[in-house]
N, C-alpha and C positions, 0 to 999 in steps of 0.2 A: 431369093433363097433366105430363109429365116435364120437369124443368129441364135447360137446356143448360149445359154447362161445357166450357171449353177445356182443362181439366186432366184427365188420365186418372185412372182409378181404380187406384191403385197399392196392391197388397196386399203388405205387407212381412212378413218372417218374424217370428213372435211369439217374444220371448225366453222361454227355458225351459231345462230340463235336457237340452240337446242340444249337439252338438259345435261348431256355429257360435257359439252364445252363449258357450260355454266359451272358444273361441279369441279372440273379441272381448274378453271380460273379461280374459283373461290378457294380451293386448297392452296393455290399459288399465292393468292393475296394473304391468306392467313400465315403462310410460312414466311413471306416477305415481311409481314408485320412483326413476327417473332424476331427475325434477324435485325430489323431496324430498332427494336427495343433492347438490343444487346445480345441476342442469340439465346440458345437453349440454356447455356450454363448460367447466365445472368438471371433469366426468368425462373429457372429451377431453384436457384439460391433464394429468390424472393418468394417462393411458395406457389408460383403460378401453375406449374406442372402438377403439383400435389392437389391443386383444386380442379384443374381441367383434365388431367390425365386420369386413367382408370386404375383403381386399386380397391382391394377388399375393405380396408379401413374406411376409405372415402365413401363407399356405398353404404356401409354400416352406419356411417354418420349422417346418412340421408342425402348424400350428394348424387341423386339419381341421374342428373344431367351428364355425369361422366360417361354413361353408356353411349352418348352421342359425341360429346366434345373430344373424347380421346382420339376419335378417328379423324378429326380435323387438324391435329397437330402431328409433327414429325420430329425425330431426334436429330436430323442432320440433312444437308442437301442431298447426299447420296440416298438416304432413306426416302426422302420426298420424291426425288426423280424416279427411282425405281418403281415406287408404288403408283405414281401418276402415269408413268409411261405404260405400265401394264393395264391400269384401269382404262386408259384411253384406247389402247390397242384392242383389248378384249371387249371393253364396254361398247365400242362402236359396232361390233358384230351383234352383241346382244340387243342393243338399241334398234338395229336394223331389222332384226328378226321379230322381236316382241313389242317394241314401242317404248315410249318414254315412261309410262306408268309402271310397267313391269320392270324396267331397268332400275328405277328408283326403289321399288319394293325389294328387289334382289340385293341391291347394294346395302340398303339399311338393315335388312334382315341379316345379312352377313355381318355387318358391324355389331348388331345386337347379339346375334348368336355367338359370335366369337368373344364378345365382351362377357357374356354370361358364363361361358365355360372357363374363361380366364379367371374371373372372380371366384368361381366355385372350386377350381382345381389347381391353379398355378400356385406353386409353393412360395412361401414368404421369402425363403432363401434358396433360390434355384441352384446355387453351386454348393450348398451345404450350410450348416449353421454358422451364422455370423461372418460369412465370407463376403457378403455384400450388405448394404442397407436393407432393412426389411421392407417388403412390399414396394419395390420401386415402381412408380406409376407407368402404366402402359400407354403408349401413344402410337398412332399410325393407322392408316386406312387399309391395312393388309387383310382384315376380316372381310371387308366389302370387296376387295380385289379378288380374294379367293372365292367368294360367292359368285361373282361374275364369271370367273374362270370355270368353276364347276358347272354353272348353268350352261355355259357355251359348249363345253365338251359333252354334256348330256344332250343338248339340242343337236349337236353334230358329231355323233360318236364315231363316224367313219372318216372324218376329215383328218388329213395328215398335218401334224403340228410342227411346222418348220421352226427352228433348225433341227429338232430332234428326229423328225420324220417318223413319228409313231402316231398311231391313231389317237383321236381324242379320248376314246374309251379307255385305252391303256394309260394315257397320260393322267387322266383323272384318277384312276385306281392307284397309280404309282404315287401321285402327290398326296392323296389322302392317307395311304399307308405309311408313307415316309414321315409326314407330319405327326401322325399318331405314334409312330415308333420313336421319333426324336423326343416327343413329350415323355413317353414312358421311361426312357433311359436318363431323363433329367436327374442329376445327382441329388438335388434337393428333395425329390419325392421319396428317396430312401428305399426303393423297391429292391429287395435282395436279388443279386445277380445282375439286374439291369443297371443298378447304380454304378457298379464297377465298370460296366461297359461304357457308360457315359463319361466317367472319370478318365478312362483310358483314351477315349475319342477326343476329349477336350485337351488332354495333356500331350497327345502325340500327333494329332492330325488337324483338327478344326480350331482349337483354341477355346478358352472358356466362354467367349462371347456367344458361341453357338447356343448355350443354354440360358443366356439372358434374353433371347428371343422367345416370345410366347407362341410356341408351336401349337398349343392347344387352342389358341385364338384362331390360328390359321385353319385348324381342323374344324372348329365350330363354325367359322364363316363358310368354309367349303360345304359343310353338311347342310347349312341353311339354304344355300343356293341350289344344291342338289335336290333337297326335299321340295323346294318351291317349284322347280321345273318339273319334277316327277308328278307333282299334284296337278300342275297345269296341263301336262301332256300325258295322256294315258299310255302312249307308246312313243319310243324315240323317233325323232325325225331323221329320215335317211338323207344322205348327201344329195341324192337326186331331187328330193323335195326342197331342200335348201336352195339348190341351183335354180329350180323353177320359180321359187318365191323371189329370189334375188333378181331373176330376169324380169319378172312382172314389175318389181319396184323400179328397176332401171328404165323400163319402157314408160312407166308413169312419169319419171323424172325428165325423160326426153320430150314429153308432150308439151 
């Protein structure tokens, strides 16, 4: 008699000599190095985050490397753990379906796409004039994570995304619309009507930190991942196709 469980059987990627494990390990090493040098506060005071983080003034000064280095840094342990956990969980599925080369392309296209939209569109003062330092540097691999997520939900639009138990198609649409909406109501943009909505949300429900997050970076990363997979595949892959492909891979592994 089989036992009943409310929890799904989740098969995570096994650590090994592969690009996903290498990327996750590298991000961990970078964050440990930051902590060993005194943490984010100390390095930020010394100007390191202004050099390696992403900002419009930095790019205009010719610091083009910021479009890559910003994704290797994180603002806190919670920020790092959330991003890497999602990259590992989602990236394992993308790696299994498309392979290492496509995985890397999707991740770094998301980093680049999110970074470009952030530089072009994110306001200097997201909470309003002079409420924060101007052009606080952006850090974090969220753009790459969103690219992987949107790539996966487009590859598997009929899959149920636990714990929400909604289809990948609907999850993708919801995430893209929500990130765009949160960006548009950012008070620092000053869009009539939308600004007051953002100010009310920050004051009564979510807190001001909500708009210190670069939602447009998330949107840009997700858009990059979506466009890459749509170009790669002329039509969405069905759940049946994915199961058959996974079965073939498992049979090869057992040989």
